[in-house]
C-alpha positions as CSV (number, residue, x, y, z in Angstrom):
1,M,-32.3,-11.6,33.4
2,K,-32.0,-8.6,31.0
3,I,-28.6,-7.2,30.2
4,L,-27.9,-3.9,28.2
5,V,-24.6,-3.7,26.5
6,L,-23.2,-0.2,25.6
7,N,-20.3,0.8,23.5
8,S,-19.9,4.5,24.0
9,G,-17.8,6.4,21.4
10,S,-16.9,10.1,21.2
11,S,-20.1,10.9,19.2
12,S,-21.9,7.6,19.0
13,I,-23.5,4.9,21.4
14,K,-24.0,1.4,20.2
15,F,-26.5,-0.6,22.3
16,K,-27.8,-4.2,22.4
17,L,-30.2,-5.8,24.9
18,Y,-30.0,-9.5,25.8
19,H,-32.4,-11.8,27.6
20,A,-30.4,-14.3,29.6
21,N,-32.2,-17.6,30.5
22,E,-31.0,-18.4,34.1
23,A,-32.2,-22.0,33.7
24,D,-29.6,-22.8,31.0
25,D,-27.6,-19.7,30.7
26,Q,-28.7,-19.2,27.1
27,F,-28.7,-15.6,25.7
28,R,-31.1,-14.2,23.1
29,A,-30.7,-10.7,21.6
30,L,-34.0,-8.7,22.0
31,C,-33.0,-5.5,20.1
32,E,-30.1,-3.4,19.1
33,G,-29.3,0.0,17.7
34,Q,-27.2,3.1,17.6
35,A,-27.3,6.7,18.7
36,D,-25.3,8.8,16.3
37,R,-23.8,12.2,16.1
38,V,-24.2,12.7,19.8
39,G,-23.4,16.4,20.7
40,I,-23.5,17.3,16.9
41,A,-26.3,18.7,14.9
42,G,-28.6,16.2,13.0
43,S,-28.3,13.3,15.7
44,T,-30.3,10.2,15.4
45,I,-31.3,7.0,17.0
46,A,-31.6,3.8,15.0
47,F,-33.4,0.9,16.5
48,E,-33.9,-2.7,15.4
49,R,-36.2,-5.3,17.0
50,G,-36.0,-8.9,15.8
51,D,-37.3,-9.2,12.2
52,E,-39.2,-5.9,12.2
53,G,-36.6,-3.9,10.4
54,K,-34.6,-0.9,11.4
55,E,-36.2,2.6,12.4
56,K,-34.4,5.8,12.6
57,Q,-35.6,8.8,14.4
58,F,-34.0,12.3,14.3
59,I,-33.7,13.5,18.0
60,D,-31.6,16.1,19.7
61,L,-28.9,14.2,21.6
62,A,-26.8,17.0,23.2
63,T,-24.8,14.6,25.6
64,H,-24.1,11.1,26.4
65,K,-26.5,11.3,29.3
66,V,-29.1,12.7,27.1
67,A,-28.6,9.8,24.4
68,I,-28.5,7.0,27.0
69,D,-31.8,8.4,28.6
70,E,-33.4,8.4,25.1
71,I,-32.1,4.8,24.6
72,L,-33.8,3.7,27.9
73,K,-36.9,5.4,26.9
74,L,-36.9,3.5,23.5
75,L,-36.5,0.2,25.3
76,T,-39.6,0.9,27.5
77,D,-41.7,2.6,24.6
78,G,-45.3,1.3,24.8
79,E,-45.2,0.4,21.0
80,K,-41.5,0.0,20.0
81,G,-40.0,-1.1,23.3
82,V,-39.1,-4.7,24.6
83,L,-39.3,-3.9,28.4
84,E,-42.4,-3.2,30.5
85,S,-40.2,-1.1,32.8
86,L,-36.6,-0.5,33.6
87,E,-37.0,-2.8,36.8
88,E,-36.7,-5.6,34.3
89,L,-33.1,-4.6,33.6
90,S,-30.7,-6.4,35.7
91,G,-27.2,-4.9,34.5
92,V,-25.3,-2.9,32.1
93,G,-22.2,-4.0,30.4
94,H,-19.8,-1.4,28.9
95,R,-16.9,-1.9,26.4
96,V,-13.9,0.0,27.7
97,V,-10.9,0.0,25.4
98,H,-7.9,0.4,27.7
99,G,-7.4,-1.1,31.3
100,G,-3.8,-0.8,31.3
101,E,-2.1,-3.0,33.8
102,D,-5.0,-2.6,36.3
103,F,-7.3,-5.2,34.9
104,T,-6.8,-8.8,33.8
105,G,-10.6,-9.5,33.3
106,S,-14.0,-7.8,33.6
107,V,-15.0,-6.1,36.7
108,V,-18.1,-4.7,38.5
109,V,-17.8,-0.8,38.3
110,D,-17.1,1.1,41.4
111,R,-15.2,4.2,42.5
112,E,-11.8,2.5,42.2
113,V,-12.6,1.0,38.9
114,I,-13.7,4.6,37.5
115,K,-10.4,6.1,38.8
116,A,-8.4,3.4,37.1
117,I,-10.2,4.1,33.8
118,E,-9.6,7.7,34.2
119,R,-5.9,7.0,35.0
120,N,-5.5,4.9,31.8
121,S,-7.2,7.6,29.8
122,M,-3.7,9.0,29.1
123,L,-3.0,5.5,27.1
124,A,-6.4,5.7,25.1
125,P,-7.3,9.5,25.0
126,L,-9.8,9.0,22.0
127,H,-11.5,6.0,23.6
128,N,-11.5,5.7,27.3
129,P,-13.1,9.2,28.1
130,P,-16.2,8.4,26.0
131,N,-16.4,4.9,27.5
132,L,-16.3,6.5,30.8
133,M,-19.0,9.1,29.9
134,G,-21.3,6.1,29.2
135,I,-20.7,4.6,32.6
136,K,-21.0,8.0,34.5
137,A,-24.4,8.8,32.4
138,M,-25.9,5.5,33.3
139,S,-24.8,5.9,37.1
140,S,-26.6,9.2,37.0
141,L,-29.8,7.9,35.5
142,L,-30.0,4.6,37.3
143,P,-27.7,5.0,40.5
144,E,-28.7,1.4,41.6
145,M,-28.1,-0.4,38.5
146,P,-25.1,-2.8,38.5
147,Q,-22.4,-2.1,35.8
148,V,-19.6,-4.0,34.5
149,A,-16.7,-2.8,32.6
150,V,-15.1,-5.3,29.9
151,F,-11.7,-4.3,28.7
152,D,-10.2,-4.7,25.1
153,T,-6.8,-5.1,26.7
154,A,-7.6,-7.5,29.5
155,V,-7.1,-10.8,27.6
156,H,-3.6,-9.9,26.6
157,Q,-2.4,-9.1,30.2
158,S,-1.4,-12.7,30.3
159,M,1.5,-12.0,28.0
160,P,5.0,-12.7,29.3
161,K,7.3,-9.9,30.0
162,K,9.5,-10.8,27.0
163,A,6.5,-10.3,24.8
164,Y,5.3,-6.9,26.1
165,M,8.4,-5.0,27.1
166,Y,10.1,-2.6,24.6
167,A,13.9,-2.1,24.5
168,L,13.7,1.4,25.8
169,P,15.1,2.9,29.1
170,R,13.4,1.3,32.0
171,A,11.9,4.6,33.2
172,Q,9.7,4.6,30.1
173,Y,7.9,1.7,31.5
174,T,8.1,2.3,35.1
175,N,7.2,6.0,35.0
176,Y,5.0,6.2,31.9
177,K,3.8,2.6,31.3
178,I,5.0,2.4,27.7
179,R,4.8,-1.3,26.7
180,K,2.7,-3.6,24.4
181,Y,-0.9,-3.7,25.6
182,G,-2.7,-5.2,22.4
183,F,-6.4,-4.7,21.6
184,H,-9.4,-6.6,20.2
185,G,-9.1,-8.8,23.2
186,T,-12.7,-9.5,23.6
187,S,-12.9,-10.9,20.2
188,H,-9.6,-12.8,20.3
189,G,-10.6,-14.6,23.5
190,Y,-14.1,-15.4,22.2
191,V,-13.1,-16.9,19.0
192,A,-10.1,-18.8,20.6
193,N,-12.6,-20.6,23.0
194,K,-15.1,-21.3,20.1
195,A,-12.2,-22.8,18.0
196,A,-11.3,-25.0,20.8
197,E,-14.9,-26.1,21.2
198,Q,-14.9,-26.9,17.4
199,M,-11.7,-28.8,17.7
200,G,-12.9,-30.9,20.6
201,K,-10.1,-30.1,22.8
202,P,-9.4,-27.7,26.0
203,L,-8.1,-24.4,25.0
204,K,-5.1,-24.9,27.5
205,D,-4.0,-27.9,25.4
206,L,-4.0,-26.0,22.1
207,K,-1.7,-23.6,20.3
208,L,-3.9,-21.1,18.3
209,I,-3.4,-18.1,16.3
210,T,-6.5,-15.8,16.0
211,C,-6.8,-13.3,13.2
212,H,-9.3,-10.4,13.8
213,L,-9.5,-8.9,10.4
214,G,-11.8,-5.9,9.9
215,N,-11.0,-2.4,9.0
216,G,-8.9,-2.5,12.0
217,G,-7.1,-5.8,12.5
218,S,-4.8,-7.7,14.9
219,L,-3.4,-11.2,15.6
220,A,-3.0,-13.0,18.8
221,A,-1.2,-16.2,19.9
222,F,-2.8,-18.4,22.5
223,M,-0.8,-21.0,24.2
224,G,-1.7,-22.8,27.6
225,G,-5.1,-21.3,27.4
226,V,-4.0,-17.7,27.5
227,S,-2.7,-14.9,25.0
228,V,1.1,-14.9,24.8
229,D,1.5,-12.4,22.2
230,T,-0.4,-9.9,19.9
231,S,0.4,-7.7,16.9
232,M,-1.1,-4.4,18.3
233,G,1.1,-2.7,20.6
234,F,1.2,0.4,22.8
235,T,-1.4,1.7,20.5
236,P,-3.7,0.1,17.9
237,L,-1.5,1.6,15.1
238,D,1.0,-1.3,15.3
239,G,1.0,-4.6,13.6
240,I,-0.6,-5.5,10.3
241,I,-1.7,-3.2,7.4
242,M,-5.3,-2.1,8.2
243,G,-7.9,0.1,6.3
244,T,-6.4,3.4,7.2
245,R,-3.6,2.5,9.6
246,S,-0.1,2.0,8.4
247,G,0.8,-0.9,10.7
248,T,4.4,-1.6,11.7
249,L,7.0,1.0,10.6
250,D,10.6,1.6,11.0
251,P,10.4,3.5,14.3
252,Y,12.5,6.4,12.8
253,V,10.1,7.0,9.8
254,P,7.6,9.3,11.7
255,L,10.6,11.1,13.1
256,H,12.3,11.5,9.7
257,I,9.0,12.8,8.3
258,M,8.6,15.5,11.1
259,E,12.2,16.5,10.6
260,S,12.4,16.6,6.9
261,Q,9.0,17.9,6.1
262,E,8.5,20.1,9.1
263,L,5.2,18.5,10.2
264,N,4.2,18.3,13.9
265,P,3.3,15.0,15.7
266,A,-0.5,15.4,15.4
267,Q,0.1,15.8,11.6
268,V,2.1,12.7,11.4
269,S,-0.3,10.8,13.6
270,T,-3.1,11.6,11.3
271,M,-1.0,10.4,8.4
272,M,-0.3,7.1,10.0
273,N,-3.8,6.5,11.5
274,K,-6.2,7.9,9.0
275,Q,-4.3,8.2,5.7
276,G,-2.1,5.0,5.7
277,G,-2.9,1.4,5.1
278,L,-5.0,0.2,2.3
279,L,-6.1,3.8,1.6
280,A,-2.5,4.9,1.1
281,I,-1.7,1.9,-1.1
282,S,-4.8,2.0,-3.4
283,G,-7.0,4.8,-2.5
284,K,-9.6,2.5,-1.2
285,S,-9.9,1.9,2.6
286,D,-12.5,-0.9,2.5
287,M,-11.2,-4.3,1.5
288,R,-14.3,-5.1,-0.4
289,D,-13.6,-2.2,-2.8
290,N,-9.9,-3.3,-3.2
291,V,-11.1,-7.0,-3.9
292,E,-13.6,-5.7,-6.6
293,A,-11.2,-3.3,-8.2
294,A,-8.4,-5.9,-8.1
295,A,-10.5,-8.5,-9.9
296,E,-10.9,-5.8,-12.8
297,G,-7.3,-5.2,-13.1
298,D,-6.5,-2.3,-10.8
299,K,-2.8,-2.7,-10.1
300,D,-2.8,-0.6,-7.0
301,C,-5.6,-2.6,-5.5
302,Q,-3.8,-5.8,-6.3
303,M,-0.8,-4.6,-4.6
304,A,-2.9,-3.5,-1.5
305,I,-4.0,-7.1,-1.2
306,E,-0.5,-8.6,-1.7
307,M,0.7,-6.3,1.1
308,F,-2.1,-6.9,3.4
309,C,-1.7,-10.7,3.1
310,Y,2.0,-10.7,3.5
311,S,1.8,-8.7,6.5
312,I,-0.5,-11.3,8.1
313,Q,1.6,-14.2,7.0
314,K,4.6,-12.8,8.7
315,Y,2.8,-12.7,12.0
316,I,1.4,-16.2,11.6
317,G,4.8,-17.4,10.9
318,S,6.5,-15.6,13.9
319,Y,3.8,-16.8,16.2
320,A,4.0,-20.4,15.0
321,A,7.9,-20.1,15.8
322,A,7.4,-18.4,19.2
323,M,5.0,-21.1,20.3
324,N,7.0,-23.9,18.7
325,G,4.1,-25.0,16.6
326,V,0.5,-24.2,15.9
327,D,-2.7,-26.4,16.0
328,G,-5.1,-24.0,14.5
329,I,-5.5,-20.6,12.7
330,V,-8.7,-18.8,13.2
331,F,-10.1,-16.1,11.1
332,T,-12.8,-13.6,12.3
333,A,-14.4,-10.2,11.9
334,G,-15.7,-8.6,8.7
335,V,-12.8,-9.5,6.4
336,G,-11.8,-12.6,8.0
337,E,-15.2,-14.2,8.1
338,N,-16.5,-13.0,4.6
339,N,-13.7,-13.5,2.2
340,P,-12.6,-16.9,1.1
341,M,-10.1,-15.7,-1.4
342,L,-8.1,-13.6,1.2
343,R,-8.2,-16.5,3.6
344,R,-6.9,-18.9,0.9
345,K,-4.2,-16.4,-0.1
346,I,-3.0,-16.0,3.4
347,L,-2.8,-19.6,4.0
348,E,-1.1,-20.7,0.9
349,N,2.2,-20.1,2.6
350,F,1.8,-22.6,5.3
351,T,1.8,-25.9,3.4
352,F,5.2,-26.4,5.0
353,L,3.2,-26.8,8.3
354,G,1.2,-29.6,6.6
355,L,-1.9,-27.2,6.3
356,E,-4.2,-28.0,3.5
357,V,-7.2,-25.8,2.7
358,D,-10.3,-27.5,1.6
359,D,-11.3,-25.0,-1.2
360,A,-15.0,-26.3,-1.3
361,K,-15.3,-25.6,2.6
362,N,-13.5,-22.3,2.4
363,D,-15.6,-21.1,-0.5
364,A,-18.9,-22.2,1.3
365,N,-17.8,-20.2,4.4
366,E,-17.9,-23.3,6.6
367,T,-16.4,-23.3,10.1
368,L,-13.6,-25.6,9.4
369,I,-11.9,-24.7,6.0
370,T,-9.0,-27.4,6.0
371,T,-9.0,-31.0,4.9
372,A,-9.4,-34.1,7.1
373,E,-5.6,-34.8,6.4
374,S,-4.4,-31.2,7.2
375,K,-1.9,-31.2,10.3
376,V,-3.0,-27.8,11.2
377,A,-6.7,-26.8,11.3
378,A,-8.0,-23.4,9.8
379,L,-11.3,-22.1,11.1
380,K,-13.8,-19.3,10.3
381,I,-15.6,-18.1,13.3
382,H,-18.1,-15.4,13.7
383,T,-17.0,-13.0,16.5
384,N,-19.6,-11.6,19.0
385,E,-18.0,-9.0,21.2
386,E,-21.3,-7.7,22.4
387,L,-22.4,-11.3,23.7
388,V,-19.0,-11.5,25.6
389,I,-19.7,-8.2,27.3
390,A,-23.3,-9.6,28.1
391,L,-21.9,-12.8,29.4
392,D,-19.3,-11.3,31.5
393,T,-21.8,-8.9,32.9
394,Y,-24.3,-11.7,33.6
395,N,-21.7,-13.8,35.4
396,L,-20.4,-11.0,37.5
397,I,-23.8,-9.8,38.7
398,K,-25.4,-13.1,38.9
């Protein structure tokens, strides 16, 4: 069975093709790539197959439909392609950012699902519409092809009401659905399950805190096998300090800025989402640049790292308290997987839990990075959101 995974953004479409062996449910990536600058001059498609290196071609991609059509042609190309024909394709899985309260898991796409994604677009106006463009384009090009929607928010729909409600007038929730939703759910759910495998226990028997740390970042608490809290809220702006996002602020700060500096909501939104975070503190949004400059003595970059780690420590501590304990702390995504120094710095405040980092294992980027005597495990696990989408698509259409 061949499964195509699509992640449709406003001007880009990432794609990855998997072969699923039905005999043992093993998945193998056949190729991947990205269509860039869709609807913008100078559009391209990059394509990578196995170890053959990446190729890029400049091609006019006026719409998402045109871009996906070109991706399908590339997959079946006589020289570069990996499919004899599109008849080999069994299904298409789509990343959809916001499922609101409508979806607690992945679903096969039908008219009602499309209506729900459209309805939830008000909660994710920058993401759901292009996600939906990918679904509609595929429906137009291959009307009989089964499609599956996999939602970033679905994993966190298990949160109890005390965790997701805000202390606002009830009408804000009942009429406008203003509540905590959380994001990065596909990644959090995947690494929580992988951590349980590594620890040799069922997920339902563990209390885990998963740390998805990339340019965007969030934490989640898992207890009883499900997500019970997460750091991102109504939008992905809430929570820890990120590359360009401010993270949690006093709620009155943006109102004060608008009132005192005569800025409109769009300007303040840009400030908090695109001009905040590490970028605001040090002038560098990429953590790798901050780490390099901090090592050379840059005081602003050193402060950016201090603030970043402190914001994460506070969430880990609060989730350990909320769950009355923790069995494992899991690091994933670009920063979480690749920076031993930051992992060590974050974990140094949890010796009171009996957590002991094994410096040799941590520096070697091993999966388990704590000592045998440590009462709390810390793990580094590679996330694979595309594989989760492929797995869900496979299982739903199988």
